[in-house]
C-alpha angles and dihedrals in degrees: 000000000000110000128190117192129205126187111221117192123229116222131199126221091277091052095252118142109249100167146333140241126212112225117201121207120195104215098167094099093051092048090049090052090048092051091047092051090048091051093049090050091061103032137066112254095218102046102016088231120138110280130223093279095053092042091054090051094048092044092052090050092046091052091051092051092046091050092048095048096034094241135141131240134187133222116205118196110196137178134176112255114245092353091150090062091052092047093049096044102039099029136252095277091059089043091055092049090049090053090053089051090051091049091053092050092050092050091054091051099059139058123261088250091059126080129229112195134180112220095187136285109018095330122116132177122206120197114204096196099194127027128157096207141356093263089067089059090051090056090054093045094052091047090053094047091050092049094049090050092060112104114273114216105213123169094325094318123112101213122194116199141163131207136213124218135198119198133203126180134213123256099006097058103030146339101222137050096251094053095046092050093047092049093047088051091051091050089051092057090051091050091053092050087061093054140271125318095025136130130208134190117222118270127186094244092056091085089063090050091051091051089050091052092051089049091050092051091048090052091047091060091059099036096087093053090048093050092237096145125090135176126236121197127219118200121241113215132206100235093210100050104019092233119142107245104173148338139240118224112226123187125233130184118223094208111198092227107020100044124223111357124198118228094256088070097054113011093079088053090049090051093049093049097042091244090118091087099060088037092054091047090054092050091052094049094045095047091052091046092050094047090053092046090056090050093050088051088059095249127145117293118236137144122265119215122217126192116232121204124219092247092052094046091052096042117113113266096017094138092047090048091056091049091049093049091054093046095047091051093042087229122155108241093234088072093061125077123184119210115208131183126230092249090057093053102038095057109091090352095187095057089041090062090056093050092046091052089051089055091047090051087061087061101243130131124256125206128188115216098220097204140137099302129097119297142181115204091196091066095049090079090054098048114087092230124159100190144020119216120210109222116242091237089066092045090053087052091063093077106022099070097257126119094270096112098063091043092051090047090051093051092048091050091047092050092050093049090053091044091242128144111250119216122188116205130199098036106170108154139050089237092059092047093050092051093050092047092049091052093049099249105171105210140014145179136189146109091297086074104025144327116242107283134209114255094259093051092045089050089059089058090052090056086071094075093197096036110186128187107241096230089065094057 
């Protein structure tokens, strides 16, 4: 116990000192509070890692030492791929626990002389304070990516994630903390553009790419108001007869400067910024409106499928929004199909069942995109699902020597046992088609049949009331 003593004199009536008393003050509690407040000022409350303030201080000192001793150092800017989807689907509490698990893994991957910092959200910065050459940074980066990819056991969930990393080096990519962090951040964006689980060293042209991304996001915020989005429609084919039995609505952006952009170039931005909810609502309304317009023109009746994101599915009033879209378009619900991913359904599965039943009560069709996310076969019997969709990555695996064929076969068998329709997407070759037909897959779509078509072009197909794909003749 820390003790501080103070001698206090005792005076008589005449003011003369006649004695003294020793007063003891226990200051340990105050000092403990002071130390705690100091720690909180420099550390992240969730993970207890150094925060941005402490990182900047350590990075500045590391740069000074590296300059003095003519050494190199590396700054790694890392974030968790698609963390927002995990957070939205499994909940913030699970997301927080996952971030703590990531922090522990990162700490194990570096030396005691290095610094792992959380910048906020799912962003982390790792300072490798002394490296002899760039290849040493690569070793650390690969070690980190492998560790993050290990399964994370969180509250009964086995969560599989990947991370992306951008790397900047001192002195090649900057001579101060701000520049190195900015360049590592730019490299991270470039890594994510190449796909999940990647790393990228800073290159001079990355700044231009970062500016372009910011410009794209700014334009995305105004695109809805400017009516720059359109829907294309890809036919769904009965794989036994060759007859067109439906269509999937796929969004495109008519960018004023870049031309027609596919969803891969802007949907991730919409998800990161939260714009995916109003964007998804627009897609639903427009698909219903167009389906009704075809019907009023006397064209062939068939259901239109719309993809629903996790954020949209969990947003307040989603069920009412679907009902209103059908009513406003005067479209019978049997002509609308909603396509949902596993990650959408498996989060809060019990409440999901209730919402799905509400959608089924409206009379529409529900399809589960059986892709590469997390799944629970036990729940599939509980979900009121009408169809299983085979992800295009598995379909591609049929003919490229990977393990796609047995996975596709398993999904088809599962669908049949549950009395669900099975739809294969991404069919591009005759070999893939033949395999799917031999296994009894009911429906399919892909470039082998038709690319997604603008509404006017798709309408011309509907004029052929018994439209048949020519290869089936």
